[in-house]
C-alpha positions in Angstrom: 15.1 -3.6 -2.5 14.9 -7.2 -3.7 16.9 -8.8 -6.5 14.7 -10.7 -9.4 16.2 -13.1 -11.6 13.1 -14.5 -13.6 12.9 -14.1 -17.2 10.0 -12.0 -17.2 11.8 -9.2 -15.3 15.6 -9.4 -16.3 16.3 -10.0 -19.8 19.4 -7.9 -20.1 23.1 -8.2 -20.6 25.7 -9.2 -17.9 26.5 -5.4 -17.5 22.7 -4.3 -16.7 23.0 -7.4 -14.4 26.0 -6.0 -12.7 24.4 -2.6 -12.3 21.3 -4.4 -10.6 23.5 -6.5 -8.4 25.5 -3.4 -7.3 22.2 -1.4 -6.8 20.8 -4.2 -4.7 23.9 -4.2 -2.5 23.6 -0.4 -1.9 20.1 -0.7 -1.0 20.9 -3.4 1.4 23.1 -1.2 3.5 20.5 1.5 3.2 22.2 3.7 0.7 19.3 4.3 -1.7 20.7 7.6 -3.0 23.6 5.5 -4.4 21.4 2.7 -5.7 19.4 5.4 -7.5 22.5 6.9 -9.1 23.7 3.5 -10.1 20.5 2.6 -11.8 20.0 5.8 -13.3 23.4 5.5 -15.2 22.2 1.9 -16.2 18.9 3.4 -17.8 20.8 5.4 -19.9 22.8 2.5 -21.4 19.9 0.1 -21.6 16.7 2.3 -21.6 14.3 -0.4 -22.6 15.0 -2.7 -19.7 11.9 -2.7 -17.7 13.4 -4.0 -14.5 16.0 -1.1 -14.3 13.1 1.3 -14.3 11.3 -0.7 -11.8 14.2 -0.9 -9.3 15.3 2.8 -10.1 11.4 3.7 -9.0 12.0 1.7 -5.8 15.1 3.5 -5.2 13.6 6.8 -5.8 10.5 6.4 -3.8 12.9 5.4 -0.7 14.5 8.5 -1.0 11.4 10.5 -1.0 11.3 11.5 -4.7 7.8 10.1 -5.4 7.0 12.0 -8.7 10.3 10.9 -10.2 9.5 7.3 -8.9 6.0 7.5 -10.5 7.7 8.2 -14.1 9.8 5.0 -13.8 7.1 2.9 -12.6 5.0 4.0 -15.4 8.0 3.4 -17.8 8.4 -0.3 -16.6 4.7 -1.0 -17.0 4.7 0.3 -20.4 7.6 -1.8 -21.4 6.1 -4.8 -19.9 2.6 -4.5 -18.9 2.8 -8.1 -17.2 5.0 -6.7 -14.3 2.4 -6.6 -11.5 5.1 -4.9 -9.3 5.3 -1.7 -11.5 1.4 -1.5 -11.1 1.7 -1.9 -7.4 4.4 0.5 -6.9 2.8 3.0 -9.0 -0.5 2.6 -7.0 1.0 2.9 -3.7 3.3 5.9 -4.8 0.4 7.8 -6.3 -1.8 7.1 -3.1 1.1 8.6 -0.9 1.1 11.7 -3.1 -2.5 12.1 -3.2 -3.0 11.2 -6.7 -6.1 8.8 -5.7 -7.8 8.3 -9.0 -4.6 7.4 -10.8 -3.7 5.1 -7.8 -7.1 3.3 -8.0 -6.5 2.6 -11.6 -3.0 1.1 -11.0 -4.3 -0.9 -8.0 -7.2 -2.2 -9.9 -4.9 -3.5 -12.6 -2.5 -5.0 -10.0 -5.6 -6.8 -8.2 -6.4 -8.4 -11.4 -2.9 -9.7 -12.0 -2.3 -10.8 -8.1 -5.9 -11.9 -7.4 -6.8 -12.1 -3.3 -3.5 -10.4 -2.4 -4.4 -8.7 0.8 -1.9 -5.9 0.6 -2.9 -4.8 -2.8 -6.6 -5.0 -1.7 -6.0 -3.0 1.3 -4.3 -0.1 -0.7 -7.2 -0.3 -3.2 -9.6 0.0 -0.3 -7.6 3.1 0.9 -7.8 4.6 -2.7 -11.4 4.1 -2.7 -12.0 5.4 0.7 -10.0 8.5 -0.2 -12.4 9.3 -3.0 -15.5 8.8 -0.9 -16.2 5.3 -2.8 -17.1 4.0 0.7 -19.0 0.8 -0.6 -16.1 -0.1 -3.0 -13.7 0.3 0.1 -15.7 -2.0 2.1 -15.9 -4.6 -0.7 -12.0 -4.6 -1.2 -11.3 -4.6 2.6 -13.7 -7.5 3.2 -12.0 -9.5 0.3 -8.5 -8.6 1.9 -9.7 -9.8 5.3 -11.0 -13.4 3.7 -7.3 -13.7 2.5 -5.8 -12.6 5.8 -8.0 -12.6 8.7 -5.2 -12.1 11.3 -4.0 -8.6 10.3 -5.8 -5.8 12.6 -5.2 -3.1 10.3 -7.5 -4.6 7.8 -10.4 -4.6 10.4 -9.4 -1.3 11.4 -9.7 0.1 7.8 -12.8 -1.6 7.2 -14.3 -0.2 10.4 -13.4 3.4 9.2 -14.9 2.7 5.9 -18.0 1.6 7.6 -18.3 4.3 10.2 -18.0 7.1 7.6 -20.9 5.3 5.7 -22.9 5.4 8.9 -23.0 1.7 9.5 -22.1 2.1 13.2 -22.9 -1.4 14.3 -20.8 -3.0 11.5 -18.2 -0.5 12.3 -18.0 -1.7 16.1 -17.7 -5.2 14.9 -14.9 -4.4 12.7 -12.9 -2.3 15.3 -13.7 -5.1 18.2 -12.2 -7.5 15.7 -9.2 -5.6 15.5 -8.7 -5.3 18.9 -9.3 -9.3 19.6 -6.2 -9.5 17.4 -4.2 -6.5 18.8 -5.8 -5.6 22.2 -3.4 -2.7 22.6 -4.3 -1.1 19.0 -5.2 2.6 20.4 -6.6 3.9 17.2 -9.1 1.2 17.2 -10.0 2.0 20.8 -10.7 5.7 19.9 -12.6 4.8 16.9 -14.7 2.3 19.0 -15.4 5.2 21.5 -16.7 7.4 18.8 -18.8 4.8 17.3 -20.2 3.6 20.7 -21.0 7.3 21.4 -23.2 7.5 18.3 -24.9 4.4 19.1 -25.7 5.8 22.6 -23.6 3.3 24.5 -21.8 5.8 26.8 -20.2 3.1 29.2 -18.3 1.4 26.4 -17.4 4.7 25.0 -15.7 5.7 28.2 -14.0 2.6 28.6 -12.4 2.7 25.0 -11.7 6.6 25.2 -9.5 6.0 28.6 -6.9 4.3 25.9 -5.7 7.6 24.9 -7.0 10.7 22.7 -5.7 9.5 19.4 -7.0 10.6 16.1 -8.1 7.7 13.8 -6.9 7.5 10.3 -7.0 5.0 7.6 -4.0 2.6 7.5 -1.8 2.3 4.3 0.5 -0.6 4.1 2.9 0.8 1.5 6.5 0.7 2.8 
């Protein structure tokens, strides 16, 4: 959990800031349950302070209470729609819960507030992919790569979106790019093996399959 002292997030009396700081200290020790309890009490005292709901949502998500976290991310965004982090948090949490359409809507909003943010674009690409919107996923992931061309997971996700869209040669290029950055990236090797099999290049398929029988899956960067 991170502390925020900007005016856009904290416009609260000293007692509320004290709760935030105490919750931050608990979170720094890994006590997210304690942080959630502290922030829950604070929201009773000051229910219209958006940063309290934002930090409570973060703590709840850390404790595995995703549905409750969604409610507080939504409240934070309603109280102050300009807090991009609330939209990002809602989108990532919704994505983890399988609420892919809601995740897409929140992440689209976040991407307009944080233009070019590769993490947001990656998550948006995942949301598109999970809904079968492979063209949109590819566009979002290419935009993410333009901003951060050294993250192998972005190339991997692009390769997955291309492969499922039957663009196997482009997918091979994406997976190879991931391996240039991280040669030991086993899911990229396995995915390349599958793509090369479809392209009829059995020698390359065999070479990459030797890395290990790992089921490829699209990567999400939400922590």
